[in-house]
N, C-alpha and C positions, 0 to 999 in steps of 0.2 A: 504493500500500500504506500510506503514512503518513497519508493523509487522515483516517481516523477517529481517529487519535491526536492531531490538532491540537486545541488548546484544552482537552485533558484536564487540564493542569496550571495553568490560568490562575486557578483559584479560590484564595482565600486559604488558606494553610497546607498546601496539597497538596504542593508541592515539598519542604517541610520534612519531612513524615512519610515521603514516598517515599525521600528521600535517607538519612534516619536509619535507616529500615527496611532499606534496601539494605546500608548499611555494617554494621549490627548483625547481619544474618543472613549476611553474607559468609563467616564461619567455618564455616557448615554444610557447605560444599563442601570445606573444608580439614581439618576435624577428623578424619574417618574415615581418609582417606589419610595425614594427618599422623601419626596414632597408629600406623598400620600401618608406615609408613616408619621411625619412631623406634624402635618396639619390635622390629621385625624386624631392624633394623640392630644393635641392642644384644644381642638374644638369638639371632638367626639362625633364629627360628621364626615362620613365617606363621600357624601354628595359634594360638600365644599372642597374636600381634598381632590376629588376627581375633576371638579370644575377648574380648579387652579392648574392641575396637570394638563387639562385640555387646553387652557389658554396658552401654556408654554408650548405645547405641540402645534397648535394652530399658527401661532406667530412664527415658530420655526419653519413650518411648512410654507408659509407665505414668503419668508425672507431667504430661505436656502437657495432657490434658483438665482436670486439677485447676487448673493455672495459668490455663487458659482460663475455667473457671468462676469462679475468683476475680476475673479481669479483668472478666467480665460483672457480677459482684455488687458489686465495690468500685471499679472503674475501672482502666484499664490502668496509669496512672502509679503507683498505689499498689502494684502487683504487680511491675512491671518492675524497680524500683530494688533491692529486697532480693534478688530472684532473680539479677540480673545480677552483683551484688557477690559473692555466695556462689559463683556459677558461675566467676568469675574466680579466686577462691581455690582452688577444687577443681581447675581445670585446671592451675594452677601446681603444685599438689601432685602431680598426675599426672606432670608433666614432671620434677619433682625426684625422685620415686620411681624413675622410669626412669633418670635421670642418676646417681643415687647407688647404683644396683643394689640397692635395698631389696628385701625379700622379695616374691615374686610377688603375694601377696595384697594388697599395698598398691596395686598397679596396678589391681586389680579394685575395691578400696574407693574409690580416687580416681575411677575411671571411673564407678562407681555414682553418686557425688555430682555429677559433671559432667553426666551425663544427667538426673538428677532435677531439676537447677536450670536446665537449658537451656530457654529460652522459645521458643515457636512465634511468632516475630516476623512471619513471613509471614502467619499467620492473623490476627494483630492488625492488620497493615496492610490486609489484605483486608477485615476488619471495618470499618475506617475508610472504605474505598472504598464498601462496601455501605451504610454509614450516609449517605454523601454521594450515591450514585447508585442506591440500591435501587429496583428496578422499572423502571429506564430502560435504553435500549439502550447507554448509556455504560458500564454495569456490565460487560457482556461485554468491551468494549474495555479497561476498567481491569483486569479479571482476566487478559486476554491480555497486557497490558503487564507485570503482576506475574509471569506465567509466563516471559515473555521475560527479565525481570530475574533471575529464578531461574536461567535457563539461562546468562545472562551470567556469573553467579556461578559456575556449574558449569563454564563454559568456562575462566575465568581462575583460579579457585580451585585446582583440582588441578594445573594447570601451575605456578602460583606456589609452592604448598607443595612440589611435587617439586623445583623449581629451588632453593628455599631449603634444603631438607633435603639435596639432593645436592651442591650447589656452595658453600653457605655454611656450614651447620651443621645436624646432624640435629634440633636443637631449634628452629631459627629459624622454621619454618613454624607451629608451635604457639604460639610467642611472639607472632607477628603476629596469629594468630587471637584470642588473649586481648585484645589491644589493640583490635582492630576490634569484637569483640563488646561489650566494656564501653563503648567510646565511642559506638557507634551505639545501643545499648540505652538509655543514660542520656539521649542526645539525643531519642530517641523519647518517653521518659517525661516529658520536660520540656514536650512539646507537648500540653497538656491540651485546648485548644480543638477539636482535630480528633478526639479519641477518641470512640467511641460513648457515648451517654448511659447512665447506670445506670438500669435498669428496676426500679423499686421493687416492682412487683407482677408476678411471673413469670407468663407466660401459660400455662405448663404446668408440671407437676411432673416430677421425675425428670431424666433425662439424654438428650441427643440420640441416643445409641447405641441407645435403645429404639425409635426411629422406624425402621420396616422398611427404607425406602430408604437411610437413613444406615448401617444395619447392613450392607446389601448393598455399598454403596460402600466401607465400611471393609474388608470381606472382600476385595474386588477389589484395594484398595490395599496390603494385606498382600502379595499376590502380586507386585504391581509393585515394591514396596519390596524384596522379595527379589531381583528382577532387578537393581535398582540396586546393592544391597549386594554381591551376588556378582560382578557385572560389574566394579565398582571394584576389588575385591581380586584377582580372577582376572587382570584386565588388567595390574596391577602385576607379577604373577608371569609373565604372558605376555611382557611386555617384557624382564624379566630373563632368561627362558629363551632369548630370541633375542638376548642380548647388548646390549640397548639399554634398560637400566633407566631412564635419564634420559628416555626417550621416553614413559614411562607417563602423565605429565601431559598430553602432547600427544594421546595416544590417548583418554584420558578427556574431554579438551576436544573432540575430534571427536564423541564420543557426545552431549555436551551441545550442541555446535554445531548438529547436525541438529535438535535440539529447539528451539533458539533461532530458526532460520530458519523452521521450520513454525509456531512461535508467532506470529511477526510476520505471516505470511500468514493464519493462522487468525483472529487477532484483527481483521484489517482487513476481514473479510467479514461481511455480514449474512446469516445462515443461514436458509433456509426449512425445512431438515430439523430436526425436533424434537431437543431436547437428548439425549433417550434414544437416538435414532438415531445422532447424532454420536458418542455415547459408545461404543456397541457397535462401530461401524465403526472407531473409533480403536484399540480393543482388538484387532480382527482384523488391522489393518495392523501393529500392534506385533509380533504373533507372527510374521507373514511376514517383517518386517524383521530379526528376530533370527536367522533361519535361516542366513544366509551366514557368521556368525562361527564357526560350528561347523567350517568347512572351510578356514579361512584360516591360513596358516603364515608370513606375511610381515608385518612391522610396518607397512609403507606401505599394503599392501592392507587390513590390519586397520583402519587409520585411516578409509579409505573405507567399509568395512563397518559400522563403529560409527556413522559419520555417518548412513548410511541407516537403521540401526536406531533412531537417536534421533529420526527425523522424526515418529514417532507419540506421543512423550512429551508435548509441550506440549498438543496437542489433547485428550489424555486428561485431563490435569490441569486445564486450563481448564474443560472441560465438567463435571468432577467437582466443582470448587469452585462453579460456577454452579448445579448441581443442589442442592448443599448449601445455598446461599443461599436457594433456593426451597422447600426441604423443612423447614428449621429455623425456628422462631419467633424474632423479633428478640431476645427476652430471653435466648436461648441461642446467639446467633450465633457469638461467639468460641469458645465451647466446641465448637460444631458443626464449625467450621473446624478446630479443634485435633484433633478425632477423625480427620479425614482425614490430618493430619500425623502423628498418633500411630500410625495404621495403617501408614503408610509406614515410620515408625521401627521398628515391630515387624518388618516385612518386611526392612528393611535389616539389622537385627540377625541375623535368621535367615540372610539371604544371606551376610553377612560370615562368620558362623561356618561355615556349610556350605561356602562357597567356599574358605575356608582349608583345611578338612579334605580336601575333594575335590581341591584343587590339589596338596596334598602326597601324596595317595594315587595320583592318576591323571594328573597333569600339567594345565597350564592349559587347553590346547585341549579336552581331554575334559571338564574341569570346566564349560565353557560349556554343556554339555547341561543342567545344573541350571538355569541362567538361562532357557533356552528352555522347560523344563518348567514353571517358575513363571509365565512369561508365558502359556503355553497354559492353565494352570489358572485364572489370573485371567480370561482371556477366556471360558472355559466358565462360570464362576460369574457373570460380568457379563451374558452373553447369556441364560443360563437364567433369571436373576432380574430381567431388565430390566423386567418388568411392574410392579415395585415403584417404578420411577422415573418413572412417568407423572405429569406435572404440567401444570396449565394453562399454556399458552405465553403469554408477554407479547405484546402487540400489536406487529406489525411497525412499525418506524420509518417515518415518512412520507418519501417520496422527493421531493427537490427537483427 
C-alpha cells in the first residue's frame, strides 16, 4: 500500500509546505466542535452553539473563493500573512466574548470575522502539488496523501479539542487552534519557492463556478458538507444523551478514521475506472454506509458504525479534487480548489444549524435522519449530472 507514496517527498521544498500546511489547517477539525463545546457549556444551548458555528462556516464559504482568487493573482505568500493575523485576532475575540458573557450578538460578529478570514490552506497546498505534478500519475497519489492528512487531522483534532475542553478548560481547545493556525499559516507563507507561479494573462475570464462540472461538484459538496456538519454536532449530543460526553471526540475520530484508512488504500491504487465512475460509486457507498447510524443506541456500537460510514469520504474527496484539477485552467486553480472547500463550508454551516435544531426538537438519534437525507440528495445530484464530469483521462502509468 505504501509503495506509491515512496519518493513523493524527496523533491526540494515539498516536506516544508506539506508540514506547514498540515499544522496550519489542523484547527479546521477543532474549530467547529470547539465552538460548540465552549458555547454550549456556557449557555446550555446547542441551538446557539450550532448557530454560531454556522455563521463561521457560512462566512468562510463566502470568502474562501475570494482569498483563492487573490492567491492566484498576487501569490499565496502575499495573501496568507494578513488573513492569518486578522483571523487570529477574530478568534481571540470570539473566545473573550464567550468568556466575559458579552451580548449574544458579539458571538455572531466575532464568528463572522473568523470565517471571513479563514484560509483554505488545503486548497493552497493542493495547488502546490498540482503545480509540481500536474498531468502525472503522482498527482493522484499526492491528492490521496492530502486527503489522508485531512483525515489524520479529523481523527486527532476532535479528540484533542474534546479532551482539552472537558478535562483542562473549556477555552483550551480554541486557544490551541489559534496557535496552530497562525504558526502553520505564516510558515507556509514564508515558502515562496514552492507556491504556484502568478499567471499574468488569465486564460479565461470570470470564475470557476461558471464551469458546469465545477458547479455540479460544488452542489454535491454542499450536501456532503451538511452531512459532516450535522454528524459532528449530533454526535456530541448523542454522546451526552448516553452519559458519555467525553467520548464525543472518540466517536468523531472513528468517523474520520474510516476515511483515513480508505484514503490510504484508494491512493495506493492505479485506477482503470474513469474518475467520473469512481466519483458516483463513492457517493453511493457513502449513502449505504450512513444507514446503520440511524438505528444505533450504544456509544461503542456507534463508534463502529461511524467508522464504516466514513470509509467513502476520502475516495469522494480525492476524486472531486482530481476532477477539479482537470476541469479548471491553471490560472484559476487555487480559486477552483477553494470552491470545493467553500461548498463544503456552506454545507457544514447548514448541517450544524439544522443538526442543532433537530437534536433539541427530536433527540440525537432521530436527528441523524437529516444527515442521511443530505447524503442521499448529494448522490442523486452527482449521479444525475455526472455527464458534466466527462474529461479526457490521463495516460495510464507504465508498469515496470
